[in-house]
C-alpha positions in Angstrom: -24.8 -4.9 26.5 -24.0 -1.4 25.2 -20.2 -2.1 25.8 -20.4 -5.2 23.6 -21.3 -3.1 20.6 -18.9 -0.3 21.4 -15.8 -2.6 21.3 -16.3 -3.9 17.8 -17.2 -0.5 16.5 -14.1 1.1 18.1 -12.0 -1.8 16.7 -13.4 -1.3 13.2 -12.8 2.4 13.3 -9.2 1.9 14.6 -8.4 -0.5 11.7 -10.1 1.7 9.2 -8.1 4.8 10.3 -4.9 2.8 10.3 -5.4 1.4 6.8 -6.6 4.7 5.3 -3.7 6.7 6.7 -1.1 4.5 5.0 0.3 6.3 1.9 0.6 4.3 -1.2 4.1 4.6 -2.7 4.3 5.6 -6.4 7.5 4.8 -8.2 8.7 7.3 -10.8 11.0 10.2 -11.5 11.0 12.7 -8.6 13.7 15.0 -10.1 11.8 18.2 -11.1 14.6 19.1 -13.7 13.9 15.8 -15.7 11.9 15.7 -18.8 9.7 12.9 -17.4 9.2 14.4 -13.9 6.2 12.8 -12.1 4.9 15.2 -9.4 2.8 12.4 -7.8 5.8 10.0 -7.5 7.0 9.4 -4.0 10.0 7.2 -4.7 12.7 7.6 -7.4 12.7 4.5 -9.6 15.8 5.6 -11.6 13.9 6.4 -14.7 14.7 10.2 -14.9 15.8 11.4 -18.3 17.5 14.8 -18.9 17.4 16.8 -22.1 21.0 17.9 -21.7 22.2 14.3 -21.7 19.9 13.4 -24.7 21.3 16.3 -26.7 24.9 15.0 -26.6 26.3 12.6 -29.2 26.5 12.2 -32.9 23.2 13.1 -34.7 22.1 12.5 -38.3 20.6 15.7 -39.6 18.5 16.6 -42.6 18.0 20.2 -43.5 15.4 22.0 -45.5 16.6 25.5 -46.2 15.1 28.4 -48.1 17.6 29.1 -50.9 19.4 32.3 -50.6 18.9 34.6 -53.6 21.5 37.3 -53.7 20.2 40.2 -55.8 22.6 42.8 -57.0 21.3 45.7 -59.0 22.3 45.6 -62.7 24.1 42.3 -62.2 21.1 40.0 -61.5 20.1 37.3 -59.0 22.5 34.7 -57.7 21.1 31.6 -56.0 23.1 30.1 -53.2 21.8 26.6 -52.2 22.0 26.5 -48.4 21.1 22.8 -47.9 24.6 22.0 -49.0 26.1 24.0 -46.1 25.2 21.5 -43.4 26.9 18.1 -43.1 24.9 14.8 -42.9 25.9 14.4 -39.2 27.0 16.7 -36.4 28.5 16.1 -33.0 27.0 17.8 -30.0 29.1 17.9 -26.9 28.3 19.1 -23.4 29.9 22.3 -22.2 28.3 22.2 -18.7 25.5 24.1 -17.0 22.9 23.2 -19.7 25.1 24.5 -22.6 26.0 22.3 -25.6 28.3 22.9 -28.6 27.3 21.8 -32.1 30.1 21.2 -34.5 28.9 22.5 -37.9 31.6 21.9 -40.5 34.4 22.4 -37.9 32.9 25.5 -36.3 31.2 25.4 -32.9 27.8 26.9 -32.3 26.7 27.1 -28.7 23.1 26.5 -27.5 21.3 26.4 -24.2 19.2 23.3 -23.4 16.4 23.8 -20.9 15.1 21.1 -18.5 12.1 20.6 -20.8 14.2 20.0 -23.9 13.9 23.5 -25.4 17.1 24.3 -27.4 18.0 28.0 -27.9 21.0 29.1 -30.0 23.1 31.6 -27.9 23.6 35.2 -29.0 26.5 36.1 -31.4 26.9 32.6 -33.0 28.6 32.6 -36.4 29.8 30.1 -39.0 31.5 30.7 -42.3 29.8 29.7 -45.6 31.2 29.5 -49.1 28.7 31.3 -51.3 30.4 30.5 -54.5 30.5 33.7 -56.6 30.8 35.9 -53.4 33.4 33.8 -51.6 33.3 32.9 -47.9 31.0 35.0 -45.7 30.2 35.0 -42.1 26.7 33.9 -41.2 25.0 35.0 -38.0 22.9 32.1 -36.6 19.9 32.4 -34.3 17.1 29.9 -33.6 15.5 27.4 -31.4 14.0 23.9 -31.3 13.2 21.0 -29.1 14.7 17.7 -28.1 11.7 15.4 -28.2 13.4 12.2 -27.2 16.7 10.4 -27.0 16.5 9.8 -30.8 14.8 12.9 -32.4 14.5 16.6 -32.2 14.2 19.6 -34.5 15.7 23.1 -34.8 14.8 26.2 -36.8 17.8 28.2 -37.7 17.6 31.8 -38.9 20.6 32.8 -41.0 21.8 36.4 -41.7 24.5 37.0 -44.3 26.4 40.2 -45.0 27.1 40.1 -48.7 29.4 42.7 -50.4 27.4 44.8 -52.8 24.1 43.2 -51.7 23.8 44.1 -48.0 22.3 41.8 -45.4 20.5 38.7 -46.8 18.4 36.3 -44.6 17.2 32.8 -44.8 15.9 30.0 -42.6 16.5 26.3 -42.2 14.4 23.6 -40.6 16.8 20.9 -39.3 15.6 17.5 -38.2 17.8 15.5 -35.8 17.8 11.7 -35.5 20.0 9.1 -33.9 
């Protein structure tokens, strides 16, 4: 009689162990370099998105810049509206290895794009700006931002101008990107 009870119990335990040992598959992005990486996913469902790919294309931009006020002793203050220095759209192209190039009024500014979408302007980036009364000056650009999705992001640019008779002047711009 004891064997009659052992067989169903052993059969139940065998079925229980078999069912509980089966792993449930979770579809998702298994690429750790993707913005939507799912560490619990077991199979790649093709949904991976990469910030570097998102960054490329033509973007509408809107800029909010602090006006540059050039102060020259005995001559006065000269405002330079910086919002006008950025076009309404810019083209961003891939340079490879997580580097993109932003075309700002015909001049390329290089930036690094991390896996998580952080954008960092590379060192020694410059563009030329017409300041009006002081002519065309080189502008050193630094800054960073984030690509939030395929259709929006933001960037904070820090600008440094070397103005004759006025020395180094600085300003910053908040740039919103949309597609």
